[in-house]
LUMBAMAR-491733 format. One record per residue (C-alpha): residue number from 1; chain; x, y, z. Coordinates in steps of 0.05 Angstrom, whole numbers, padded with zeros to 5 digits. Layout:
R resi chain   east  north     up
R  NUM     A      X      Y      Z
...
***
This chain:
R resi chain   east  north     up
R    1     A  01660 -01812 -00208
R    2     A  01736 -01807 -00207
R    3     A  01736 -01774 -00278
R    4     A  01674 -01729 -00261
R    5     A  01713 -01709 -00202
R    6     A  01773 -01687 -00245
R    7     A  01733 -01650 -00293
R    8     A  01701 -01605 -00233
R    9     A  01769 -01596 -00198
R   10     A  01798 -01567 -00259
R   11     A  01765 -01505 -00240
R   12     A  01794 -01500 -00168
R   13     A  01862 -01511 -00199
R   14     A  01851 -01465 -00260
R   15     A  01833 -01401 -00214
R   16     A  01906 -01403 -00185
R   17     A  01934 -01414 -00258
R   18     A  01902 -01355 -00279
R   19     A  01931 -01312 -00224
R   20     A  01998 -01293 -00265
R   21     A  01955 -01276 -00329
R   22     A  01911 -01230 -00286
R   23     A  01978 -01196 -00260
R   24     A  02007 -01192 -00331
R   25     A  01944 -01171 -00371
R   26     A  01910 -01129 -00322
R   27     A  01965 -01104 -00276
R   28     A  01931 -01132 -00214
R   29     A  01973 -01122 -00151
R   30     A  01991 -01188 -00111
R   31     A  01933 -01168 -00067
R   32     A  01882 -01158 -00120
R   33     A  01905 -01221 -00157
R   34     A  01897 -01262 -00089
R   35     A  01828 -01231 -00079
R   36     A  01804 -01276 -00143
R   37     A  01828 -01335 -00107
R   38     A  01789 -01312 -00043
R   39     A  01728 -01299 -00084
R   40     A  01731 -01374 -00110
R   41     A  01740 -01400 -00037
R   42     A  01695 -01350  00003
R   43     A  01623 -01367 -00025
R   44     A  01642 -01440 -00033
R   45     A  01667 -01443  00042
R   46     A  01601 -01412  00065
R   47     A  01553 -01455  00030
R   48     A  01589 -01525  00026
R   49     A  01574 -01546  00093
R   50     A  01497 -01527  00078
R   51     A  01501 -01574  00020
R   52     A  01531 -01625  00065
R   53     A  01469 -01620  00114
R   54     A  01419 -01622  00057
R   55     A  01451 -01687  00030
R   56     A  01443 -01717  00098
R   57     A  01371 -01711  00092
R   58     A  01354 -01720  00021
R   59     A  01384 -01752 -00044
R   60     A  01405 -01699 -00092
R   61     A  01445 -01732 -00149
R   62     A  01426 -01676 -00199
R   63     A  01477 -01631 -00159
R   64     A  01533 -01667 -00193
R   65     A  01524 -01651 -00264
R   66     A  01494 -01582 -00246
R   67     A  01554 -01566 -00199
R   68     A  01602 -01587 -00257
R   69     A  01572 -01538 -00303
R   70     A  01569 -01480 -00255
R   71     A  01640 -01487 -00235
R   72     A  01661 -01484 -00307
R   73     A  01618 -01425 -00330
R   74     A  01645 -01382 -00276
R   75     A  01718 -01395 -00297
R   76     A  01704 -01388 -00368
R   77     A  01675 -01320 -00356
R   78     A  01730 -01293 -00312
R   79     A  01774 -01274 -00369
R   80     A  01721 -01236 -00411
R   81     A  01690 -01204 -00346
R   82     A  01687 -01127 -00359
R   83     A  01713 -01109 -00294
R   84     A  01747 -01130 -00226
R   85     A  01679 -01135 -00192
R   86     A  01650 -01179 -00245
R   87     A  01712 -01220 -00249
R   88     A  01704 -01235 -00171
R   89     A  01629 -01245 -00180
R   90     A  01635 -01301 -00237
R   91     A  01694 -01336 -00199
R   92     A  01648 -01339 -00138
R   93     A  01593 -01371 -00180
R   94     A  01648 -01421 -00198
R   95     A  01660 -01433 -00127
R   96     A  01591 -01447 -00111
R   97     A  01584 -01499 -00164
R   98     A  01644 -01535 -00135
R   99     A  01610 -01530 -00068
R  100     A  01545 -01556 -00089
R  101     A  01587 -01618 -00126
R  102     A  01628 -01645 -00067
R  103     A  01585 -01665 -00011
R  104     A  01538 -01707 -00050
R  105     A  01595 -01734 -00098
R  106     A  01631 -01754 -00032
R  107     A  01567 -01786 -00001
R  108     A  01555 -01825 -00066
R  109     A  01632 -01847 -00074
R  110     A  01631 -01872  00001
R  111     A  01570 -01913 -00016
R  112     A  01595 -01948 -00080
R  113     A  01670 -01953 -00047
R  114     A  01640 -01989  00017
R  115     A  01687 -01947  00058
R  116     A  01751 -01974  00031
R  117     A  01810 -01928  00036
R  118     A  01836 -01946 -00030
R  119     A  01769 -01941 -00067
R  120     A  01763 -01870 -00036
R  121     A  01835 -01851 -00055
R  122     A  01817 -01866 -00127
R  123     A  01758 -01814 -00124
R  124     A  01803 -01763 -00089
R  125     A  01858 -01777 -00143
R  126     A  01805 -01757 -00196
R  127     A  01798 -01685 -00165
R  128     A  01872 -01680 -00153
R  129     A  01889 -01698 -00226
R  130     A  01838 -01651 -00246
R  131     A  01877 -01598 -00206
R  132     A  01944 -01618 -00237
R  133     A  01918 -01615 -00306
R  134     A  01888 -01544 -00292
R  135     A  01957 -01509 -00305
R  136     A  01972 -01542 -00370
R  137     A  01900 -01531 -00393
R  138     A  01901 -01457 -00377
R  139     A  01970 -01446 -00408
R  140     A  01944 -01478 -00472
R  141     A  01886 -01435 -00473
R  142     A  01924 -01368 -00454
R  143     A  01970 -01388 -00518
R  144     A  01909 -01381 -00561
R  145     A  01890 -01313 -00546
R  146     A  01903 -01294 -00470
R  147     A  01847 -01280 -00424
R  148     A  01800 -01269 -00480
R  149     A  01802 -01342 -00497
R  150     A  01779 -01361 -00431
R  151     A  01709 -01385 -00451
R  152     A  01746 -01449 -00480
R  153     A  01759 -01466 -00408
R  154     A  01682 -01487 -00405
R  155     A  01699 -01556 -00444
R  156     A  01716 -01596 -00384
R  157     A  01652 -01576 -00347
R  158     A  01608 -01603 -00406
R  159     A  01652 -01664 -00404
R  160     A  01643 -01670 -00332
R  161     A  01566 -01661 -00332
R  162     A  01560 -01718 -00375
R  163     A  01606 -01760 -00337
R  164     A  01568 -01747 -00274
R  165     A  01501 -01758 -00308
R  166     A  01529 -01827 -00328
R  167     A  01550 -01844 -00258
R  168     A  01484 -01824 -00229
R  169     A  01451 -01872 -00281
R  170     A  01499 -01927 -00269
R  171     A  01481 -01924 -00191
R  172     A  01408 -01906 -00198
R  173     A  01385 -01968 -00160
R  174     A  01432 -01955 -00101
R  175     A  01470 -01898 -00079
R  176     A  01452 -01845 -00124
R  177     A  01377 -01850 -00109
R  178     A  01375 -01868 -00036
R  179     A  01406 -01827  00022
R  180     A  01462 -01865  00054
R  181     A  01441 -01908  00112
R  182     A  01445 -01875  00181
R  183     A  01503 -01913  00213
R  184     A  01506 -01936  00284
R  185     A  01557 -01898  00326
R  186     A  01567 -01836  00365
R  187     A  01587 -01769  00333
R  188     A  01656 -01746  00367
R  189     A  01648 -01673  00354
R  190     A  01716 -01655  00396
R  191     A  01754 -01702  00352
R  192     A  01725 -01675  00292
R  193     A  01738 -01604  00307
R  194     A  01813 -01623  00325
R  195     A  01816 -01656  00254
R  196     A  01781 -01599  00220
R  197     A  01833 -01551  00254
R  198     A  01890 -01591  00222
R  199     A  01858 -01589  00153
R  200     A  01847 -01514  00160
R  201     A  01928 -01509  00170
R  202     A  01937 -01553  00110
R  203     A  01889 -01514  00069
R  204     A  01924 -01444  00083
R  205     A  01988 -01476  00061
R  206     A  01961 -01506 -00001
R  207     A  01922 -01440 -00019
R  208     A  01985 -01397 -00009
R  209     A  02027 -01443 -00053
R  210     A  01975 -01450 -00105
R  211     A  01966 -01374 -00113
R  212     A  02038 -01354 -00111
R  213     A  02088 -01414 -00125
R  214     A  02083 -01402 -00202
R  215     A  02101 -01325 -00189
R  216     A  02153 -01342 -00139
R  217     A  02190 -01397 -00177
R  218     A  02193 -01349 -00238
R  219     A  02226 -01297 -00192
R  220     A  02272 -01344 -00159
R  221     A  02296 -01378 -00222
R  222     A  02290 -01322 -00272
R  223     A  02249 -01367 -00317
R  224     A  02184 -01343 -00352
R  225     A  02114 -01370 -00355
R  226     A  02136 -01442 -00370
R  227     A  02178 -01443 -00309
R  228     A  02122 -01420 -00266
R  229     A  02071 -01466 -00297
R  230     A  02122 -01523 -00289
R  231     A  02124 -01509 -00212
R  232     A  02047 -01508 -00207
R  233     A  02042 -01570 -00252
R  234     A  02092 -01606 -00201
R  235     A  02055 -01580 -00142
R  236     A  01989 -01612 -00169
R  237     A  02013 -01671 -00204
R  238     A  02052 -01693 -00141
R  239     A  01991 -01692 -00108
R  240     A  01951 -01735 -00155
R  241     A  02003 -01792 -00140
R  242     A  02005 -01775 -00064
R  243     A  01929 -01788 -00058
R  244     A  01936 -01855 -00085
R  245     A  01996 -01869 -00039
R  246     A  01954 -01845  00016
R  247     A  01904 -01897  00014
R  248     A  01953 -01956  00003
R  249     A  01996 -01926  00063
R  250     A  01935 -01921  00107
R  251     A  01914 -01995  00097
R  252     A  01982 -02018  00112
R  253     A  02004 -01965  00171
R  254     A  01941 -01934  00196
R  255     A  01910 -01869  00177
R  256     A  01932 -01831  00235
R  257     A  02005 -01850  00230
R  258     A  02004 -01830  00156
R  259     A  01969 -01766  00167
R  260     A  02018 -01747  00224
R  261     A  02080 -01761  00184
R  262     A  02054 -01724  00120
R  263     A  02045 -01660  00165
R  264     A  02116 -01668  00191
R  265     A  02145 -01676  00117
R  266     A  02107 -01614  00097
R  267     A  02143 -01570  00149
R  268     A  02211 -01588  00120
R  269     A  02186 -01587  00045
R  270     A  02156 -01519  00053
R  271     A  02220 -01493  00091
R  272     A  02262 -01521  00033
R  273     A  02219 -01490 -00017
R  274     A  02219 -01419  00009
R  275     A  02294 -01419  00038
R  276     A  02334 -01462 -00011
R  277     A  02357 -01428 -00076
R  278     A  02362 -01451 -00148
R  279     A  02330 -01506 -00189
R  280     A  02324 -01548 -00123
R  281     A  02263 -01511 -00113
R  282     A  02225 -01559 -00156
R  283     A  02244 -01618 -00111
R  284     A  02218 -01583 -00053
R  285     A  02151 -01566 -00087
R  286     A  02143 -01643 -00104
R  287     A  02161 -01660 -00029
R  288     A  02113 -01605 -00007
R  289     A  02059 -01635 -00053
R  290     A  02069 -01705 -00027
R  291     A  02061 -01680  00047
R  292     A  01996 -01639  00029
R  293     A  01965 -01690 -00013
R  294     A  01982 -01763  00019
R  295     A  01929 -01746  00075
R  296     A  01876 -01715  00030
R  297     A  01834 -01774  00022
R  298     A  01845 -01798  00095
R  299     A  01818 -01732  00122
R  300     A  01751 -01746  00086
R  301     A  01743 -01818  00116
R  302     A  01770 -01794  00184
R  303     A  01718 -01736  00185
R  304     A  01662 -01784  00163
R  305     A  01680 -01837  00215
R  306     A  01683 -01779  00270
R  307     A  01609 -01765  00250
R  308     A  01585 -01833  00227
R  309     A  01512 -01802  00229
R  310     A  01526 -01738  00191
R  311     A  01570 -01763  00133
R  312     A  01543 -01705  00085
R  313     A  01561 -01657  00137
R  314     A  01629 -01684  00150
R  315     A  01645 -01687  00079
R  316     A  01618 -01617  00067
R  317     A  01668 -01588  00126
R  318     A  01729 -01632  00106
R  319     A  01723 -01628  00030
R  320     A  01692 -01553  00032
R  321     A  01694 -01508  00093
R  322     A  01761 -01524  00119
R  323     A  01794 -01527  00050
R  324     A  01760 -01465  00029
R  325     A  01778 -01427  00091
R  326     A  01849 -01427  00063
R  327     A  01828 -01376  00013
R  328     A  01816 -01329  00064
R  329     A  01888 -01324  00081
R  330     A  01906 -01312  00007
R  331     A  01895 -01233  00004
R  332     A  01931 -01230  00074
R  333     A  01990 -01260  00040
R  334     A  01981 -01218 -00022
R  335     A  01982 -01153  00025
R  336     A  02044 -01178  00060
R  337     A  02074 -01195 -00007
R  338     A  02063 -01124 -00039
R  339     A  02093 -01093  00026
R  340     A  02156 -01138  00033
R  341     A  02170 -01196 -00018
R  342     A  02140 -01263 -00042
R  343     A  02191 -01294  00001
R  344     A  02176 -01260  00063
R  345     A  02096 -01273  00052
R  346     A  02112 -01353  00045
R  347     A  02153 -01353  00111
R  348     A  02090 -01362  00154
R  349     A  02071 -01424  00114
R  350     A  02126 -01460  00145
R  351     A  02096 -01464  00212
R  352     A  02025 -01482  00198
R  353     A  02035 -01556  00182
R  354     A  02076 -01559  00251
R  355     A  02008 -01526  00285
R  356     A  01965 -01583  00248
R  357     A  02014 -01638  00271
R  358     A  02003 -01610  00345
R  359     A  01930 -01616  00336
R  360     A  01931 -01688  00315
R  361     A  01974 -01709  00373
R  362     A  01913 -01726  00416
R  363     A  01866 -01752  00358
R  364     A  01852 -01826  00363
R  365     A  01828 -01873  00305
R  366     A  01750 -01872  00307
R  367     A  01717 -01932  00323
R  368     A  01689 -01969  00261
R  369     A  01620 -01950  00247
R  370     A  01563 -02002  00262
R  371     A  01516 -02028  00217
R  372     A  01460 -01987  00188
R  373     A  01402 -01971  00237
R  374     A  01357 -01939  00189
R  375     A  01349 -01919  00115
R  376     A  01323 -01852  00096
R  377     A  01296 -01852  00029
R  378     A  01305 -01802 -00024
R  379     A  01245 -01753 -00036
R  380     A  01221 -01787 -00101
R  381     A  01225 -01855 -00074
R  382     A  01157 -01887 -00061
R  383     A  01183 -01915  00010
R  384     A  01185 -01840  00032
R  385     A  01111 -01834  00033
***
């Protein structure tokens, strides 16, 4: 599941990694380039909660390989699309594939992990490792033939579909074939909404940095494409490590304590990234990555525990809607950058983690879910009749 997650989330990272090439080869403005990021996020943000609701009702393990293939196809076609409109369309299709994958994958992962924080952090680690590898993959493919070589980016999708199919077969007698049991407990919607608000703040910061940190570091350091790619790699790679650390820290200090301190760290890290000159920018990119990613898997389990009777819905929102909403802010940052400068456009990102930290102040650790009260069978299970 973790390896399959990596192959799927390569395509979330690849969209941001392609932005400098769209600017260089197609002369896109900052606003137009950030519109590509929005296209990847918008459709995903709209349909991912729907997939979450559906997976609460029926088992749909086939969404895992199908989502992987769809995510890869859209990004692979983005570099050879004949117009800006077609580029937006195929990237949006990729976002839909990502949306189809995540709620069902999170449900199956939770079932096979038995709710353990460390196990779920390994699942999240796979996705963040995919993010981290995306800039290097894009750099290698672009070196072959620029945007015209983008069809080569479909290779991880094929591998991911095979891995997902293998995971589904391996769990065929359990989590992949039956809808997860309905856990006893009360859905705490006010707490879930506060958590979702904090994740939205985190999302805007993450998407904003993903879209522009490569261009910003190239501008600040005077380096070329390798300097920008290195910054994006640090942002994503630090996140892969931070996700694993988050699970272990939560088991020692508690989820909410770790999440709150991570948001506070993010405020300081983003301020340093934007305001401190010179090569130290890489240090602050790494710190921002840790602050953004340490709570990543904890958001998922907190959301699921806030809505114990709607695990798929909670996963669709925390992994999908709230994360993808960040893409809605990317064009606004692009417009501001065109009108002023990249540095000015990134300044608002300093305040958002502080807002998220305030939203978490009144949040309390959800009560552990009780034992299953019923088990709803998948549509092909004879017990469903």
